[in-house]
SEDOKE-793381 format. One record per residue: residue in three letters; x, y, z of N, C-alpha, C in turn. Coordinates in steps of 0.05 Angstrom, whole numbers, padded with zeros to 5 digits, always signed. Example, Ala and Ser with C-alpha at 12.3 -4.5 7.8 and 13.67 -1.06 7.14 Angstrom:
BEGIN
ALA+00264-00114+00156+00246-00090+00156+00264-00066+00156;SER+00257-00045+00142+00273-00021+00143+00258+00001+00157;
***
This chain:
BEGIN
MET+00016-00024+00000+00000+00000+00000+00017+00025+00000;ARG+00038+00024+00016+00056+00047+00018+00070+00052-00008;ARG+00077+00031-00022+00091+00034-00048+00072+00047-00068;ARG+00046+00039-00067+00027+00051-00086+00024+00081-00080;GLN+00024+00089-00055+00021+00117-00048+00046+00132-00057;THR+00069+00121-00053+00094+00134-00061+00095+00137-00092;ALA+00087+00116-00106+00086+00117-00135+00066+00138-00145;MET+00043+00139-00131+00022+00158-00138+00033+00187-00134;TRP+00046+00192-00112+00056+00219-00106+00078+00226-00126;LYS+00094+00207-00134+00115+00212-00154+00102+00219-00181;ALA+00081+00205-00188+00067+00210-00213+00054+00238-00212;ILE+00042+00245-00190+00029+00271-00187+00051+00293-00188;SER+00073+00289-00174+00095+00308-00175+00105+00312-00203;ALA+00109+00290-00217+00119+00291-00245+00100+00306-00263;LEU+00074+00300-00259+00053+00313-00275+00052+00343-00269;THR+00054+00350-00244+00054+00378-00236+00078+00393-00248;LEU+00101+00380-00246+00125+00392-00258+00122+00395-00288;LEU+00111+00375-00301+00107+00377-00330+00088+00399-00338;LEU+00065+00401-00323+00046+00422-00329+00058+00449-00324;GLY+00074+00452-00303+00088+00477-00298+00107+00485-00321;MET+00121+00465-00331+00140+00470-00353+00125+00478-00378;LEU+00102+00465-00383+00086+00472-00407+00075+00500-00404;ALA+00065+00507-00381+00055+00534-00377+00077+00555-00380;GLN+00101+00548-00369+00123+00567-00372+00131+00570-00401;SER+00131+00548-00416+00138+00549-00445+00117+00566-00460;ALA+00092+00562-00454+00071+00578-00468+00074+00607-00461;SER+00079+00614-00436+00082+00642-00428+00107+00654-00440;ALA+00128+00638-00444+00153+00648-00455+00148+00657-00484;GLN+00130+00643-00498+00124+00651-00526+00109+00677-00527;GLU+00095+00685-00506+00080+00709-00505+00095+00732-00491;MET+00118+00726-00480+00132+00747-00465+00143+00768-00484;PRO+00142+00793-00474+00154+00814-00490+00184+00811-00491;TYR+00196+00823-00510+00225+00821-00513+00236+00848-00524;VAL+00261+00853-00520+00274+00877-00529+00287+00872-00556;VAL+00283+00890-00574+00297+00889-00600+00322+00906-00597;GLU+00344+00895-00605+00370+00908-00603+00378+00921-00630;GLY+00394+00941-00629+00407+00952-00653+00387+00966-00672;PRO+00394+00966-00697+00377+00980-00717+00349+00969-00720;GLY+00344+00945-00710+00318+00934-00712+00297+00949-00696;ARG+00306+00964-00676+00286+00979-00660+00280+01007-00672;ALA+00294+01014-00693+00289+01040-00706+00261+01040-00720;SER+00249+01063-00723+00224+01064-00737+00228+01060-00767;CYS+00208+01050-00779+00210+01046-00809+00212+01074-00822;ALA+00200+01094-00811+00203+01121-00822+00232+01130-00823;ALA+00246+01125-00801+00275+01132-00800+00291+01115-00819;PHE+00284+01089-00820+00299+01070-00838+00298+01080-00867;THR+00274+01089-00876+00272+01097-00904+00287+01123-00910;GLU+00294+01138-00890+00309+01162-00894+00340+01158-00893;TRP+00349+01135-00884+00378+01131-00882+00389+01129-00910;GLU+00413+01139-00914+00427+01139-00940+00432+01109-00948;PRO+00426+01102-00973+00430+01075-00982+00458+01064-00978;GLU+00478+01080-00980+00506+01071-00976+00517+01080-00949;GLY+00500+01091-00932+00509+01102-00907+00514+01081-00885;LEU+00526+01090-00863+00532+01073-00841+00507+01060-00829;GLN+00486+01075-00826+00462+01063-00814+00451+01040-00831;ARG+00452+01042-00857+00443+01021-00875+00462+00997-00872;GLN+00488+01002-00871+00507+00980-00868+00502+00965-00842;LEU+00497+00980-00820+00491+00968-00795+00465+00952-00796;SER+00446+00963-00811+00420+00949-00814+00424+00922-00829;ALA+00441+00922-00850+00447+00898-00865+00459+00877-00846;ALA+00478+00886-00829+00490+00867-00811+00470+00857-00790;TRP+00453+00875-00780+00432+00867-00761+00413+00847-00774;LEU+00404+00853-00798+00385+00835-00812+00397+00808-00817;THR+00422+00807-00825+00436+00782-00830+00437+00765-00805;GLY+00444+00778-00782+00444+00764-00757+00416+00754-00748;TYR+00396+00771-00753+00369+00764-00746+00360+00740-00762;LEU+00366+00739-00788+00358+00717-00804+00374+00691-00797;THR+00399+00695-00790+00416+00672-00782+00404+00660-00756;ALA+00396+00676-00738+00383+00666-00713+00358+00650-00720;HIS+00342+00660-00738+00318+00646-00746+00325+00619-00760;ASN+00346+00620-00777+00355+00594-00789+00362+00574-00767;ARG+00374+00584-00746+00384+00566-00725+00361+00555-00708;PHE+00341+00571-00703+00320+00563-00684+00294+00555-00696;MET+00290+00559-00721+00264+00551-00734+00267+00521-00742;PRO+00248+00505-00734+00249+00477-00742+00245+00475-00772;ASP+00258+00455-00784+00255+00449-00812+00264+00472-00831;VAL+00283+00488-00821+00294+00510-00838+00324+00507-00838;PHE+00335+00505-00862+00364+00505-00865+00373+00533-00872;ASP+00360+00546-00892+00367+00573-00900+00342+00587-00910;LEU+00334+00608-00896+00311+00624-00905+00317+00639-00931;THR+00342+00646-00935+00350+00662-00958+00367+00645-00976;ALA+00355+00627-00990+00369+00607-01006+00385+00620-01029;TRP+00376+00644-01038+00391+00657-01059+00390+00688-01057;GLN+00375+00698-01038+00372+00727-01036+00397+00739-01021;SER+00407+00761-01033+00430+00775-01021+00420+00795-01000;PRO+00438+00803-00982+00431+00824-00963+00420+00849-00976;GLY+00431+00857-00999+00421+00880-01013+00392+00877-01022;LEU+00386+00854-01033+00358+00849-01042+00340+00849-01017;LEU+00348+00836-00996+00332+00835-00972+00327+00863-00960;LEU+00348+00880-00960+00344+00907-00951+00324+00922-00969;GLY+00325+00917-00995+00305+00929-01013+00277+00921-01006;LEU+00273+00895-01000+00246+00886-00992+00238+00898-00966;LEU+00257+00900-00947+00251+00913-00922+00244+00942-00925;GLU+00257+00955-00943+00251+00984-00949+00223+00987-00960;GLN+00215+00968-00978+00188+00969-00989+00167+00967-00966;TYR+00172+00948-00948+00154+00945-00925+00153+00971-00908;CYS+00177+00981-00902+00178+01005-00885+00166+01030-00898;ALA+00168+01032-00924+00156+01055-00938+00125+01053-00936;ALA+00115+01029-00936+00086+01025-00934+00076+01026-00905;HIS+00094+01022-00885+00087+01021-00857+00106+01037-00840;PRO+00107+01064-00844+00126+01080-00829+00123+01080-00799;GLU+00099+01073-00789+00094+01073-00761+00105+01048-00746;GLU+00113+01028-00761+00124+01003-00750+00154+01006-00745;ILE+00165+00987-00730+00194+00986-00727+00206+00967-00747;VAL+00232+00970-00752+00246+00954-00772+00243+00924-00766;GLU+00244+00916-00741+00242+00888-00733+00215+00876-00742;ARG+00194+00892-00741+00168+00882-00751+00169+00877-00781;GLY+00183+00894-00795+00187+00889-00824+00203+00863-00828;ALA+00223+00858-00811+00239+00834-00813+00222+00809-00808;GLN+00203+00812-00789+00184+00789-00784+00168+00784-00809;GLU+00158+00805-00822+00142+00801-00846+00159+00789-00869;LEU+00185+00797-00870+00203+00786-00890+00207+00756-00885;ILE+00209+00748-00860+00212+00720-00854+00187+00704-00863;ALA+00164+00716-00857+00139+00703-00866+00138+00700-00896;TYR+00148+00719-00910+00149+00718-00940+00169+00698-00949;LEU+00192+00696-00936+00213+00678-00945+00208+00649-00937;LEU+00194+00644-00916+00191+00617-00905+00181+00596-00925;PRO+00161+00602-00941+00153+00581-00960+00174+00574-00981;ARG+00194+00592-00985+00215+00588-01005+00241+00578-00992;ALA+00241+00574-00966+00266+00567-00952+00275+00539-00959;LEU+00301+00536-00957+00312+00509-00960+00308+00495-00933;THR+00297+00471-00934+00291+00456-00910+00313+00436-00903;ASP+00329+00429-00922+00350+00409-00918+00377+00421-00925;GLU+00398+00412-00912+00425+00421-00918+00430+00415-00947;ALA+00444+00434-00961+00448+00431-00989+00477+00440-00996;ASP+00487+00428-01017+00514+00436-01028+00511+00461-01044;LEU+00533+00476-01044+00535+00499-01062+00549+00491-01088;VAL+00539+00502-01109+00550+00497-01136+00563+00523-01145;THR+00587+00521-01157+00600+00545-01167+00594+00548-01197;LEU+00584+00571-01205+00579+00577-01233+00597+00600-01241;GLN+00609+00598-01265+00627+00618-01275+00619+00627-01303;ASN+00623+00652-01309+00619+00663-01336+00634+00689-01338;ASP+00651+00691-01359+00666+00716-01364+00681+00726-01340;GLY+00693+00708-01325+00710+00716-01302+00694+00722-01277;SER+00668+00721-01278+00651+00725-01254+00643+00698-01243;VAL+00639+00697-01217+00632+00673-01203+00608+00677-01185;VAL+00590+00658-01185+00566+00658-01168+00564+00631-01155;PHE+00556+00631-01129+00552+00606-01115+00521+00603-01111;VAL+00511+00579-01118+00482+00574-01116+00479+00546-01104;TYR+00459+00544-01086+00453+00518-01075+00443+00500-01097;ARG+00449+00475-01095+00441+00455-01116+00410+00455-01120;PRO+00394+00455-01099+00365+00456-01103+00356+00482-01117;VAL+00369+00504-01112+00362+00529-01125+00369+00527-01155;LEU+00391+00514-01161+00399+00510-01188+00378+00494-01203;ALA+00368+00473-01190+00346+00457-01203+00321+00474-01207;GLN+00314+00491-01188+00291+00509-01191+00296+00529-01214;LEU+00320+00539-01215+00328+00557-01237+00324+00545-01264;ARG+00335+00521-01267+00333+00506-01293+00303+00502-01300;ALA+00287+00494-01281+00258+00490-01286+00244+00516-01293;ALA+00251+00537-01279+00239+00563-01285+00246+00574-01313;LEU+00272+00570-01320+00280+00578-01347+00265+00562-01368;ALA+00263+00536-01364+00248+00519-01383+00219+00527-01385;ALA+00206+00533-01362+00178+00542-01362+00175+00569-01376;ALA+00195+00585-01375+00194+00611-01389+00201+00610-01418;GLY+00208+00585-01428+00214+00582-01456+00243+00583-01463;TYR+00260+00581-01442+00289+00582-01446+00302+00557-01434;ALA+00294+00534-01444+00305+00509-01433+00335+00508-01435;PRO+00348+00506-01412+00378+00505-01412+00388+00478-01422;GLY+00408+00479-01439+00421+00454-01447+00437+00443-01423;SER+00450+00421-01428+00464+00408-01406+00490+00424-01400;GLY+00499+00422-01376+00524+00434-01368+00522+00464-01363;GLU+00545+00475-01355+00546+00503-01349+00542+00521-01373;THR+00552+00513-01396+00549+00529-01420+00520+00531-01429;GLY+00506+00508-01428+00477+00509-01435+00461+00526-01417;LEU+00468+00526-01391+00454+00543-01372+00460+00572-01377;SER+00486+00578-01382+00494+00605-01387+00481+00617-01412;ASP+00479+00600-01433+00466+00609-01458+00436+00615-01453;ALA+00423+00598-01438+00395+00602-01432+00391+00627-01415;LEU+00409+00631-01396+00407+00655-01379+00411+00681-01396;VAL+00430+00681-01414+00435+00704-01431+00410+00710-01448;ALA+00398+00689-01459+00374+00693-01476+00352+00704-01459;TYR+00348+00693-01435+00327+00704-01417+00333+00732-01409;GLN+00357+00738-01401+00365+00765-01393+00361+00785-01415;MET+00368+00777-01439+00364+00795-01462+00334+00801-01466;ALA+00318+00780-01466+00289+00784-01470+00276+00801-01448;GLU+00287+00798-01423+00276+00813-01400+00290+00840-01396;GLN+00308+00847-01415+00323+00872-01413+00338+00875-01387;LEU+00351+00853-01379+00368+00852-01356+00397+00852-01366;GLU+00415+00859-01348+00444+00857-01355+00449+00828-01362;GLN+00463+00824-01385+00468+00797-01395+00494+00786-01383;THR+00492+00775-01359+00515+00764-01345+00519+00734-01351;GLY+00498+00721-01360+00499+00692-01363+00501+00677-01337;LEU+00495+00691-01315+00496+00679-01288+00470+00684-01274;PRO+00463+00667-01255+00439+00672-01239+00444+00694-01218;ASP+00445+00719-01228+00449+00742-01210+00423+00749-01196;GLN+00424+00768-01178+00400+00775-01163+00377+00785-01180;PRO+00381+00803-01199+00358+00811-01215+00345+00788-01230;THR+00361+00770-01241+00351+00747-01256+00336+00728-01238;LEU+00348+00721-01215+00335+00703-01196+00309+00716-01186;SER+00309+00742-01181+00285+00755-01172+00262+00752-01191;ARG+00267+00754-01217+00246+00751-01237+00238+00722-01240;LEU+00257+00704-01240+00251+00676-01245+00239+00661-01221;LEU+00248+00667-01197+00241+00651-01174+00222+00664-01154;GLN+00212+00688-01160+00194+00701-01141+00166+00690-01142;
***
């Protein structure tokens, strides 16, 4: 009888501890937090910063760290920005801030993450090196597959190998009046993969 009571109290204690931990976890998700650095600036201020100025550079560093933290702590995410450069991301953030000057930059970064999440790489992937005319671009292998499929869907089916891809990219870039780099640069990827 005594063993049953001891076992029962242990079970009740364990259940109480578990419920307390669950309640603490739920309240932690609702807890307010402090935004550090440029993320706490108003969107109105962000849109006034010089594009090449120190505040923008600090914002790019802050945003890169913010996204890296989300890569680290979001389940099933390897890379939120599978091909987007910090410059492109800052441009998207600026669009948000121009439309929402009353918000803070971090709120815009949250919206950016929500936009990027469906396109994120979920599994670790190898980088592929692509070269053309002395320029080099690194692209994740799954992004390269998406790029080839998007080019084909747009009517520019790439041939095999790097040369076939480069030729298809140049044809697409010419038709879209983009700089003809023959590489999957940011303007080209933005048009093909958005």
